[in-house]
Every structure is written in structure tokens, then in C-alpha cells.
N, C-alpha and C positions, 0 to 999 in steps of 0.2 A: 674102724670108725665108719659109720654109715654115711652115705652121701647127704642125707638130710641133716645130720649133726654138723657137717662141714658148711653146709649151705646157711645154717642159721647162727653160726658162730659170730659173724660180724654184726648182725643186728642185735644179738643179745649183748655183746660187748658194748655196742653203742648205747643201748638202753641202760646198762649198768653205769657207764660213763656219765650219761645225762642225769641219772638219779644221784650219783655222787656230787656232781656240780650243783644240783638243786639243794641237796642237804647242806653243802658248804655255804651256799648263798644264804640259805635259811639261818645257819649259825652266825654268819657275818652280820646279817640284818639284826639278829637278836643282840649281839654284842654292841652294835651301833645304837640300838634303842636303849640299852642299859646305860651307855655312855651319855646319850642325850638326856636321860632321866636324871643322872647325877648333875650334869650341867644345868639343867632347868632348876633344880633344887638350889644349887649354889648361887645361881643368878637371882633367883627370887628372894634369897635371903641375904643379899649383899649388905643391906642396912643393919641386919641383926645376925651376924655370922656365928652367934652361939646358941641360935634357936635349935629346938629339938630336930626339926627337919634338916637344917644345915648340918648338924652333927651326924645325923644318919647318912646324909650324902657324903660327908667327909670320911666317914668310916667305910664307905664302899668304893672310894676312889682307887685304892690300891688293887682291888679285885677287878673293877671295870676296866682299869687302864694298866693291867699287869704287863703288857708288852711295851708300854710307853716309858722309856727311861726319863724323859723330860718332865712328864706329869708326876711320876713317882718322886723325882727329885724336888719338884715344887711342893708337893705334899709334905715331904720330909722337912723342907725349909719352913713351911707353915707350922707343922707340928712342933718343931724346935722352938719356934717363937711363942706359939700359943701355950705350950706346956711349961715354958721356962721363964716367961717374963709377963709382967702386967702392962707392958707397953702397948697400948691400944693402937697407935699409929702403925707400929711395925707389924702387928697382927693383921690389920686391914691390908697393908701393902702386900704381905705374903699371901693372903686370901685372894686378893685380886690377881696376883701373879699366877697362882694356881689356876684360876679361871682362864686366864690368857693362855696358859700351856694347854689346857683342855681344849679350848677353841682351836688352837693351832693343830693339835693332834687329830681333831675332827675335820681338818681340812679348810678351816676358815682362814682368812688372810693372815699372812705373817705380819702385816702392818698394824694389826690390832694391838693396842697398848693397854696398860693398866689404867691410864687416863680415860680411854674409851670405855672400858668396863665400869669404871667408877661413876660415869655419868648415868644418871637414872632418875626416875621419879619415885620419891620416897615421901609420901604424905605422912603427916603427924598423926 
């Protein structure tokens, strides 16, 4: 091994390490953006949770939050109610619970409740 290759081994390793960190940060940011896009759609469609945009967002929850057991459980609870019964109040309650679990997964306060999420401006 030449003296030059030994001399540059540490800087090359440092550059590779920095590039790997940058790529991982970029992937993490992309996942976070996807999660926020789902949350934005669900929040925007609280008053009409069967709209086409809401359905698209609901169908991407499992993929955007694949590492979150709580979110996937809340999604499963919503789907059980939405697919099995015509009880509107139960469906809304599960929809809001899903939004709360997403908010908590994204690091928002654990103090946020379905009552907080249910409050909103819904013009006719």
C-alpha cells in the first residue's frame, strides 16, 4: 500500500460517511413529507371523510406509516367500522382517532384528543 493511499483513507471514509448521512436525512425528510401530506388530506376532509381525497389518503396510511403500530392499529379500527357498519358516529370517532394517532406519530403533543381534532371550521 502506498503512503498516499494510507494518507487519504480517513478523508475518503469521512466523505463516504457524510454522504450516507445526507442520503439517510433525505430519505427521512421524504417520509416525513409523505406523512404530512396524508395528515393534511385527512384533516382537510374531516367534515366529509368519504370524499375521494380522503379515501386516497386513507389508502396510503398503511404505506406512509408502515413503522407505526399505533397508526396502523387506528387505521384498522377505522376500516373495521367503516367497512362493516353504517353507524356514522362510530366512523367519525374512529376517523378522528386515526388523525390523533398520526399527529402523535409525527411528534405533536400527546395531549391532543379527538375533541381537539373535531373542532374546526366547516362552512356549508
